N, C-alpha and C positions, 0 to 999 in steps of 0.2 A: 481718733485718727478717725472720718466717716467713711464714711462704706462705698464703691465705687456710684453704685448704686441709687445713692440719697442725687448724687449729682444731680443722677437723667433727669431726678422725681422734680427737676427747678423748672424753667426755662435757659431757654437756650438762649445766654447773646454769643455776638461774637465780631469781631475787633477782624475784618480783612488784612487780607497784606500779601497782594496776591496778583490772581487772574481775576478780570470783572465777572468775567463768567458767573463765580465761586460769589460771588457778590450774591448776583444779577436771583440766582437758585435758591437763595438762601431767603432772601428777598420773599420770590414765588411763592413760598413757603407760611409767611407770614410768620420766618425769625425773625430778631434784631437782629440785623448788621450791622457795622458800619465799614466802608468803605476810604482803607489808607490811600492814595495815592502816595509810592514810596518806589523808587529807583535805587540799586547800587552806588553806588560813588563810584564819576564818574567812566558811567558806564556799563564797568564790569567789567573794563581794560586791567588791565590787575597792577600795567607795569606805571598808567596814565595812577589809577591811586597809591603809588605808590611816590611817589612825585609828588601828589599835590598831601602825603602828610606824611613830604620832610619839609613842604615848601609851608609845613600848618602849626608842626616842629608837636 
């Protein structure tokens, strides 16, 4: 098993699923990053998500 310090000695590559500002901050520091445009199902409405899940089986 590798030590944690060995991991940090390598080039950082980030997949950001969240605030786009975090992605922008990484890019401004020349860190390789990809921004994933993800939103919770049904806009975060748990009742609507349950209904959608029931419809989809």
